[in-house]
N, C-alpha and C positions, 0 to 999 in steps of 0.2 A: 586417519582425514578425513574432513569434513567438505565436500563439495557444493557451491555456492552459484546458483545462476541470478541472474538479474543484479551480478556484482555492486555496481555504482548506481543504485538504484534510490529510491528513498527509505526502502526497508533493506536491501541490501547490503550498503555501506553501513550501517550503523551497527547490522549483525555482524559482518566481518569485525570491526572495532569491538563488540563485547567478544568475541570466539577467540580472537587474537590477544586480547588481553587477558583472558581465561587459559592462555596456553596452549590452546587448541590450535593443531595443525591444520590449515584453510587452503583449498585450493577453486582460485574462481575465474572461470572461462567469461571472455570478452572477446566483442570485435578487434580491439584497439590496443591492447597488452600497455602502449606505452603513453595512451589518453588516461587510464584506468585510475590513477593518480591512490592507490590502494597500499597499505601499509608493506613495508619491505617485509615481514615475516610471511606473505603471502604469497603463495606462490601462482602466478597471474599465467594464464595461457589462452592463447586464439584459437575460436572457434565458432563453428553455426550450429547452433543447438537447433534451427531448423534443419540439418541433415545430422544426425545423432550418429549416423555409420560413422562421420568423420570423425568424431569426438571421445570415442568409443576406448579409445588409450588411455583418456583422462579418468576413465573410472576404474583403473586398476587401481588398486591399493584404498579406496575408499568406502567409510561404514556405511556414513548418510548425507543425504542427498537433498536440497532445500530446491524445493521448485516454485519459480516465480510465474506466472499464468503469461504473461505481455513475453518475458524473454523465452518461453517452452512454446506457448501455444499449443497446437496439435499435433507436435512431435512429441508430445508425453509419452505416451503408451508406448511410442518404439523407443525412446530413451529410457525408459521404464522397465523395458524388457532387455535390454542391453545391460544397464546397471545390475539386476537379478543376474545374469550370467556371469558377471564377472565381479559376487561376490558382493554388492551393496545390500545390507540390511535395515534401512532404513529410510523413509522418504519422508519428508514435512511439504506440505503442499500450502501454498498463499490461496488462500480462496476469501468470498468475500459473504458479507450476512442476506445478501438479495441473490446468492447462487441458484437457489431453487423457482428463484421469480421466471417469468416467459424471458427469453432469452432475448427478444426486441425491447426489453422495459428495463435492459440492464445498458444502462449509458456506455459503462468502461471496455463492453464488448465492441465500441464502435471506434475505441481506443486502443484495441487492440488483444487487451486481457480474454483469456480463455478460460474462465474461474470456472464453471461449469465441466470440461472437460479435462482439465487439470486434476481437480478433485475426485473426478470419476476415475483417471488412470489412477491416482497414485490409491483409491481403495480396491482395487480391480489389479494392483500391480503382482501380488504375491508378496511381498514387502509388509514388515512392520511401517504404518505410513497413520500420520495425524496431519489433517486438513484445520488450518486456521483461518474459522470464518472472520473474518475483522470486517468493519463498519469503516465507514469512509476515512480519508487521512485527514488528521489535521494539517497537514500542510499542504492539502487544493485551494484553503483560504489563500495563500499567499500567490499562488496563480492568480484566483477569480477576483481577490480583492487588494491584492497588494499595490498594484501601479496606481490604482485608485487612491490609496492611503499615504503612497508617496508623493502623488501629486497634491494634495489637498487634503481640506476638512471633510466633503463632502462624498457618501460615498454609494452610487448608483446601481443598484441590483434590485431581481425580481423577489417577489413571495419574500416578503419581511417575516413573516410568521410561518414560514417553513423549518423544520427543526432536524438537526443532526446531533448524534453523539461521537462526534468526532475521537479520534484514538491517534494517541503519540506517538513515532514512528518508532523511538525507542522502548517502548510499552510491548508494540507488536513484533521488536525486534528479539526482546528480552525472552519474550514468550516462545518465539521460535528458535531461541537458541535453547533453553530448556528440553524443547521437544526432538532437538537433535542431539541433544544428548542424553536423556535420560530415558526411563520407558514410563514415566510418568504420567503420561498424555496419551499412550499408543490406542488406535484405534479410536480418536473420538475426534470431534469436529466443533469443538469451544466455539462462543461464539462472543469476538472479543470487543469490546467497546470502549471510548471513554466512560468517562464517571458521571458526565452530563448531558441532559436533552438541550439544548442551545438553539435557538431562533437565529436565524441570518440577522436580524436585528441584531441579539443578544452577540453573537458573534462580532458584529464590528464594534459595539460598546465596550466590550473587553478588551480588544484591542488596541481604543482609544485609552481606557482604563491603565493597561500597562504601559505603553507610550505617552502617557502625562499628558494627551490630548484629549480633545471634545469632537468628536468625530458627529458627524449625522447621516444616518441613514434616508437614502430616498429613494423610495421602491418604485419601479420603473415599470409601466405595464407588458405584460408576458414577450407581445409580439415586438416591441423595442427591445428587449434585451435578447430576443433569439437574435435580430438582425445587428445587433451590436457585435452578440459572440461571434456570427458568422463575419463580419468584416473584419476583426481579429485573428484570422483563418481557421478558426476551429470546423470539422466538418461538422455537415450538417445533422448526419444523423445523430452523431453524438449531442448536437445541440438540441436534437428535436426529443431525443429521449431524456437530456437531462430534463430540460422542462417540463413532460410530461410527468418526470417522475416528484418534481417539486410539486406540482399540480394535486395529484394524486395523495401526496403525503398533507398537505398543508392545512394547518390547525393543528397537526396532530405531535403527540411528543415521541421522539424519538426510542424505541428500544435501548434500555440500559442492562447491560448485566456487570455480575460480580467477576468473571471470569477471568480478570487478570488479576484481580487482589486473590482468588483461588490460588492461582499458579504461582504467583511471584509470591504473595505474601505478604502484600503490599495495596495500597488502593493503586489505582491508575490515575496518571497525572490529570490535570484538570486543564482544559484549553486555555487558560490565564498562564497556565506552566509552561504551556508549549511557545506561545507570543512570547514570555520570556524570554525562552531559549533563543526564537529567533528575530529580535526584535530588531537587530541591526540590518535584517532581509525586508525589513517593514521600510527602511530609510536608503537602501541603496538595490539597484537592481540585482533578483535573482530568479533562479529556475527551480521551482516545486514540483513534486511527481503528484501523480492521481491515481485512484480507486473510487470504485462504485461503478 
């Protein structure tokens, strides 16, 4: 039995689908099982991961555990202590490529992610561990750019020359499934990226090419972009950290690794494939996940 936290999110949902398709028994913890929409073969249980003692019984019979840093947060160490007591053998933690950066320079912390604490807890748990240091999710572009793509042919966003090596959520989920089921990655912190470094301008051009449209990138001044994000309801600390990250990396290629191919035996999916897989979402309103 494998236990998945963050089961309905950007990574948790494709991870569960893959595990179920491989015939693996999966237990998923969620606040609202009725709204989870998970496959029928998944054992969906209700629990509050912020209070590990209240979900200790769901660790019984579990051999491996997937830890999502936003779902588990600062409760990771206590959850893993209880997991070890109940015979869990392995933990796979989702982390990020910038996990070792100063904490105030990690934008996703202001969205609730605790990548550093969850990775540290996994390493110190006494269990077999893997920490997946992932680059930014390709799904982030749907949240950041999708509304403008749906509205017209001009995309207004800052820092046209800032580059990302975005990872397809299905690639990350596939690596997580491998780490949960085999010993191949035990004790490793693989840095997982997409196969390309693409600037914001190139990402918009790629979206247009896939959709068969000519999209134009209009670069916004940083402060105007900041005010626009705040007006959309994004938390100010997150927005300020995100804009500072863009400014620090401006004009630099994003790191690209071959770890996805090493682990899965095939190349990582390019961003154009991700857009193809989610083309309908650029035409109709949907919500995406976040990372970094």
